[in-house]
Structure formats: C-alpha cells, structure tokens
C-alpha positions as CSV (number, residue, x, y, z in Angstrom):
1,M,-121.2,-51.6,3.9
2,A,-122.0,-47.7,5.6
3,A,-121.2,-46.1,2.2
4,A,-123.2,-48.0,0.2
5,A,-126.5,-48.4,3.0
6,M,-126.4,-44.1,2.8
7,A,-125.8,-43.9,-0.8
8,S,-128.9,-46.0,-1.5
9,Q,-131.0,-44.6,0.9
10,G,-130.2,-41.4,0.3
11,A,-131.6,-41.8,-3.1
12,G,-134.8,-43.5,-2.2
13,R,-134.7,-46.4,-2.1
14,P,-133.6,-48.5,1.3
15,L,-131.1,-51.0,0.9
16,A,-131.4,-54.7,3.3
17,L,-128.1,-54.4,5.7
18,P,-126.0,-57.8,5.8
19,R,-126.6,-60.0,8.8
20,T,-123.3,-60.4,9.7
21,I,-119.9,-58.7,9.8
22,T,-117.4,-60.9,8.2
23,L,-114.1,-60.9,10.6
24,R,-110.5,-60.9,9.0
25,N,-111.0,-64.9,9.9
26,G,-113.5,-66.0,7.9
27,V,-115.8,-66.2,11.0
28,E,-119.4,-64.5,10.8
29,L,-120.1,-61.8,13.5
30,P,-124.4,-61.5,13.6
31,A,-124.8,-57.5,13.2
32,V,-127.5,-57.0,16.2
33,G,-126.8,-58.7,19.3
34,L,-127.9,-58.7,23.2
35,G,-125.9,-57.0,25.6
36,T,-126.3,-58.0,29.1
37,F,-124.5,-55.5,31.3
38,K,-126.4,-55.3,34.8
39,A,-128.4,-57.8,34.0
40,G,-128.4,-61.3,36.2
41,G,-130.5,-63.8,37.6
42,D,-134.2,-64.7,36.8
43,E,-133.8,-60.8,35.2
44,A,-130.7,-62.4,32.4
45,R,-132.5,-65.6,32.4
46,G,-135.9,-64.3,30.8
47,A,-134.0,-61.7,28.4
48,V,-131.9,-64.1,26.9
49,L,-133.8,-66.7,26.4
50,A,-136.7,-63.9,24.9
51,A,-134.0,-62.6,22.7
52,L,-133.0,-65.6,21.8
53,R,-136.9,-66.9,21.1
54,A,-136.9,-63.6,18.7
55,G,-134.2,-64.7,16.4
56,I,-131.2,-62.9,17.8
57,R,-128.6,-65.1,18.0
58,H,-126.2,-63.1,19.3
59,I,-125.4,-62.3,23.6
60,D,-123.0,-60.7,24.5
61,T,-121.3,-60.9,27.9
62,A,-118.3,-60.6,30.2
63,T,-116.7,-62.1,33.4
64,I,-117.9,-59.3,35.2
65,Y,-120.7,-58.9,34.7
66,K,-120.9,-62.8,36.5
67,N,-124.5,-63.5,34.5
68,E,-122.8,-67.2,32.9
69,A,-125.3,-69.4,34.4
70,P,-128.5,-68.0,33.6
71,I,-127.1,-67.4,30.3
72,R,-125.9,-71.3,30.0
73,E,-129.7,-72.0,31.5
74,A,-131.1,-69.9,28.2
75,L,-129.3,-71.3,25.9
76,A,-130.4,-75.1,27.0
77,A,-134.1,-74.1,28.0
78,S,-134.0,-72.5,24.4
79,G,-133.1,-75.6,22.7
80,L,-130.6,-74.1,20.0
81,P,-128.2,-75.8,18.5
82,R,-124.5,-74.5,20.2
83,G,-123.3,-73.7,17.1
84,Q,-126.2,-71.5,15.9
85,V,-125.5,-69.1,19.1
86,F,-123.0,-66.7,18.7
87,L,-121.2,-66.0,22.4
88,T,-118.9,-63.5,23.2
89,S,-117.2,-63.0,26.9
90,K,-114.5,-60.6,28.2
91,V,-111.8,-60.8,30.2
92,S,-111.6,-58.2,33.2
93,P,-108.9,-56.1,33.9
94,Y,-108.8,-58.3,37.5
95,E,-107.8,-60.9,35.3
96,Q,-105.0,-59.9,32.7
97,G,-101.6,-61.4,32.9
98,G,-99.8,-64.1,31.4
99,G,-101.7,-67.6,32.7
100,R,-104.3,-65.1,34.7
101,A,-105.9,-64.1,31.3
102,R,-106.1,-68.2,30.3
103,A,-107.7,-69.4,33.4
104,A,-110.5,-66.8,33.4
105,V,-111.0,-68.1,30.0
106,E,-110.8,-72.3,30.8
107,A,-113.5,-70.5,34.3
108,L,-116.0,-68.8,31.6
109,L,-115.8,-71.7,29.4
110,A,-116.7,-73.9,32.6
111,R,-120.1,-71.8,34.0
112,L,-121.3,-71.4,30.2
113,G,-121.2,-75.1,29.7
114,T,-119.8,-75.0,26.4
115,D,-116.5,-76.5,24.7
116,Y,-115.8,-72.9,23.1
117,V,-116.9,-69.4,22.6
118,D,-117.2,-67.6,19.8
119,L,-115.5,-64.2,20.9
120,V,-113.2,-62.9,23.6
121,L,-112.2,-59.7,24.1
122,V,-109.9,-58.0,26.6
123,H,-112.3,-56.2,28.3
124,W,-110.1,-53.2,29.2
125,P,-106.7,-51.9,28.1
126,G,-105.7,-51.1,31.8
127,V,-105.3,-53.7,34.6
128,A,-107.0,-53.5,38.3
129,R,-105.3,-51.9,41.1
130,T,-102.8,-50.4,38.9
131,P,-102.0,-46.4,38.3
132,P,-103.1,-45.3,34.0
133,D,-100.0,-44.3,33.6
134,S,-98.0,-47.3,34.7
135,A,-96.3,-49.2,31.8
136,A,-97.3,-52.0,33.3
137,N,-100.5,-52.2,31.7
138,A,-99.2,-52.4,28.6
139,Q,-97.2,-55.5,29.9
140,Q,-100.1,-56.7,31.3
141,R,-102.2,-56.1,27.9
142,A,-99.6,-57.7,25.8
143,A,-99.6,-61.5,28.1
144,T,-102.8,-61.3,28.2
145,W,-103.1,-61.5,24.5
146,R,-101.0,-63.5,24.1
147,D,-103.2,-66.2,26.3
148,L,-105.8,-65.3,24.1
149,Q,-103.9,-66.0,21.2
150,Q,-103.1,-69.4,22.2
151,L,-107.1,-70.4,23.0
152,Y,-107.8,-68.8,19.7
153,R,-104.8,-71.6,17.9
154,E,-106.2,-74.4,20.5
155,G,-109.8,-73.9,18.8
156,R,-111.5,-72.8,22.7
157,V,-111.9,-70.0,20.9
158,R,-113.2,-69.0,17.3
159,A,-112.1,-65.2,17.5
160,I,-109.9,-63.1,19.1
161,G,-110.6,-59.4,19.9
162,V,-110.6,-56.0,22.5
163,S,-113.1,-53.9,23.9
164,N,-112.3,-50.2,25.2
165,Y,-109.3,-49.6,22.8
166,E,-108.1,-46.0,22.5
167,E,-106.4,-45.2,19.0
168,R,-102.5,-45.6,20.4
169,H,-103.7,-49.1,21.9
170,V,-104.9,-50.9,18.6
171,A,-101.7,-49.4,16.8
172,E,-99.5,-50.6,19.7
173,L,-101.3,-54.3,19.7
174,M,-101.0,-54.5,15.7
175,A,-97.3,-53.3,16.2
176,D,-96.6,-55.6,18.7
177,P,-94.3,-58.6,17.1
178,G,-95.6,-61.3,19.8
179,A,-99.0,-60.2,18.7
180,E,-98.9,-62.7,15.7
181,V,-102.8,-63.2,15.9
182,K,-104.2,-59.7,15.4
183,P,-107.4,-58.4,16.6
184,M,-110.5,-59.1,15.1
185,V,-113.0,-57.1,16.8
186,N,-112.8,-53.8,18.7
187,Q,-116.2,-53.0,21.5
188,F,-116.4,-49.4,22.5
189,E,-119.0,-46.9,23.2
190,V,-120.7,-45.8,19.5
191,H,-123.4,-43.2,19.6
192,P,-124.4,-40.1,17.3
193,R,-122.8,-37.9,20.1
194,R,-119.8,-39.6,20.0
195,P,-119.4,-41.4,16.5
196,R,-115.6,-42.0,16.9
197,R,-114.9,-41.8,13.2
198,E,-111.3,-41.5,13.6
199,L,-110.9,-44.7,15.9
200,R,-113.8,-46.4,13.8
201,Q,-111.5,-45.7,10.2
202,L,-108.3,-47.2,12.2
203,C,-109.9,-50.3,12.9
204,K,-111.3,-50.4,9.5
205,Q,-108.1,-49.6,7.9
206,E,-106.3,-52.4,10.2
207,G,-109.3,-54.8,9.6
208,I,-110.9,-54.7,12.8
209,A,-114.8,-55.2,13.4
210,V,-116.4,-52.9,15.4
211,V,-119.0,-53.6,18.1
212,A,-121.1,-50.6,19.1
213,Y,-121.9,-50.5,22.7
214,A,-123.7,-47.6,24.3
215,S,-125.7,-47.2,21.0
216,L,-128.9,-45.3,22.6
217,G,-127.0,-43.4,25.3
218,C,-128.1,-45.3,28.7
219,G,-131.6,-44.3,27.4
220,D,-130.6,-40.4,27.0
221,L,-130.6,-39.9,23.4
222,L,-134.2,-41.5,23.1
223,T,-135.1,-38.3,24.4
224,A,-133.1,-36.2,22.2
225,P,-134.8,-34.3,20.1
226,P,-133.2,-34.9,16.4
227,V,-133.9,-38.4,17.3
228,Q,-137.5,-38.3,17.8
229,A,-138.0,-36.4,14.6
230,V,-136.2,-38.6,12.6
231,A,-138.2,-41.1,14.0
232,A,-141.6,-40.0,13.7
233,A,-140.7,-39.2,9.9
234,V,-139.7,-43.3,9.2
235,G,-142.2,-44.3,11.6
236,R,-139.9,-46.1,14.0
237,S,-139.2,-45.8,17.4
238,P,-136.0,-43.7,18.6
239,A,-134.3,-47.0,19.4
240,Q,-134.4,-48.6,15.8
241,V,-133.4,-45.5,14.3
242,L,-130.5,-44.9,16.9
243,L,-129.5,-48.7,16.0
244,R,-130.0,-48.5,12.0
245,W,-127.9,-45.5,12.3
246,A,-125.4,-47.4,13.6
247,L,-125.8,-50.5,11.6
248,Q,-125.5,-47.9,8.8
249,E,-122.2,-46.7,9.7
250,G,-121.1,-50.0,9.7
251,C,-121.1,-51.1,13.4
252,A,-122.5,-54.5,14.5
253,V,-124.4,-53.3,18.0
254,I,-125.5,-54.9,21.5
255,P,-128.9,-53.2,23.1
256,K,-129.5,-54.0,26.3
257,S,-133.0,-54.4,27.7
258,V,-134.5,-57.2,29.8
259,R,-138.0,-56.2,28.3
260,P,-139.2,-58.6,25.8
261,E,-141.8,-56.1,23.9
262,R,-138.1,-54.3,23.4
263,L,-136.0,-57.1,22.3
264,A,-139.4,-57.6,19.6
265,E,-138.2,-54.3,17.6
266,W,-134.8,-54.8,17.7
267,T,-134.5,-58.2,15.7
268,E,-132.9,-58.5,12.0
269,P,-136.0,-58.2,10.1
270,Q,-137.1,-54.4,12.1
271,L,-133.4,-53.2,11.8
272,L,-131.9,-54.7,8.6
273,G,-134.7,-55.1,6.4
274,A,-135.1,-52.9,3.6
275,D,-138.6,-51.5,4.1
276,W,-137.1,-48.9,5.7
277,G,-133.8,-47.2,6.3
278,L,-132.4,-43.8,7.0
279,S,-131.4,-41.3,3.9
280,G,-128.4,-39.5,3.6
281,E,-129.8,-36.7,5.0
282,Q,-131.3,-38.0,8.2
283,M,-128.1,-39.8,9.0
284,A,-126.0,-36.2,8.3
285,A,-128.7,-35.3,10.9
286,L,-128.3,-37.5,13.9
287,G,-124.7,-36.9,13.5
288,A,-124.6,-33.5,13.5
289,M,-125.7,-34.2,17.4
290,E,-122.0,-35.4,17.5
291,D,-120.1,-33.3,21.2
292,G,-118.2,-35.6,22.2
293,H,-120.6,-37.3,25.1
294,K,-119.1,-40.1,27.3
295,Y,-121.7,-42.1,29.1
296,C,-119.9,-45.0,30.2
297,W,-116.0,-44.9,30.9
298,D,-113.0,-43.2,29.5
299,P,-110.3,-45.4,28.3
300,S,-108.5,-42.5,27.2
301,G,-105.8,-41.9,29.9
302,I,-104.7,-45.6,30.4
303,L,-101.2,-45.7,28.6
C-alpha cells in the first residue's frame, strides 16, 4: 500500500488509501482508530462517543488502562451494532502466563459487556516484577500466547497479536512450534523520528500488520519545523500530516485525544481521502527527521 500511494502522489495525483488492513485470517482492521491511553471516566466516555459519532470505528484500549466501563457506556450510547465497532484490548504484563491470560481476557469481555473482542494483544514482551534478562519472560509470553490462540479458536477473540515486540521477540514467536496461530498484528511506536523500517519490514515478510502508536510524538512532533512546513504546503494540520505519513507507510493509526474538534480531523474522509496526500518529496522530508528518538517505553532490553 505505501509504495503505491507514494508513487501516485509523487506524480501529483493523490490516491485514496484503504479504509482497512486485511489481517492474515481475513479480518478487516480499520486503518484509523482512537487510542484511549490515560483516558478514563467521563473523559473516556465522551471521547469514545464523539469518535464513534464522527465515524471512527476502531477503539483501542487495554486492561491496564482501566477504562472498559466508560467505553462500554459509550458504545451503548452510540446505538451502533456491536459488529460495526472494532475493539482492541491487551493483556498486561501483570496478567501473563498460562491460565492468567485467559482469565484476563474473560474479565475484560465482562467489563466491556461483549461476547467477543475483535483483537487482543500481548501488551509487552516482559512480565511484571521479572528482571528483563530473565528466561521467565520468554516462558511466560509463550504460555500467554497459547491462552490467546485457544480463545481465538473458541471465537472469543477474532484476531490475536502482540505489542511492543522487537525483531527477536517476533522471530521467537514465529519459530515457536506451539504457536500454531501466528500473530496478526504488532502494535508499536512509529513516527518520522523513529520509523522502525527494519521491524516493519520483518512484520511485512511475516504477514503481520503494523499498528502505530505515538504517531504525534506525544505532541512534540506537532511543532517540528519539517512537519509544519509540509502542513502549510498541503493545507492540513500537523497532526493530519503525521497520521497521513504513517498511513502512506502502510501502518494503521490510533491517535489519542479527548477533544471533539481534534477527533473531527481524524476521520477516514479527512485522513484517507484522495483530495490530498503527501508527495514523495514530502514523505522524504519527514523521513529525514529519523534520529531514533523514543517517546515511550523501550522493550529492547527484554529477553
């Protein structure tokens, strides 16, 4: 998707981007979603309801966010059928291990008030209260994966994947003979300063879709001169430019905001439409920002 989009837009003809990414099992993952990290209570309820009313159909949460109740209430208030909203959640480092991961998923289903969730991820390659260099991390994430693949077979989850997995974690899972169901998604930090091309290429080779988080650099990238220059050239906001960059790179995005006016900028027509796009030169200008900077957690030291 990214290469075709860049080629067409580099020739001066913007190309509409796909609304969904097809996972290896045929499930359609919406390319644009709403992240809910650090949003709770009325704030989370209002943001999710505003997003759904604006047409966003992917809501990303996690058990460690502790915001399933307001998300459930927003889903109910929206009046949308369950099948029209894609829900992602994650098993936390405190819930990893055989039996524990299954219990965590069953509990999150109850809190969300749904019989199934569309995508469940292993949130982190490490286990809580375990040294990063301990072999227990690999053992427990393997056991966690077996729980998830059994829930997948039972239809309690429509797709399973991982989050914050580095190259070696991905390779380990793909080579695990007990992992009969292969990961469908890897969610990790991606933005122009940290594009993670090697990891994204590995995921592509293995048939794993990439969901980018921290696309706006936790707000820091909104004022970066290259981003502002491209935004001025295309007549869009810096946030829209950063999200379009990630989408043209082939990632799904889950930006987070609790402000309705921001959410209105992040709908599918605003981000995916053929009425604008980033040229090859503009993509290159943003790509030149790469310096490896990480805004969020670093899993590289976890064995």
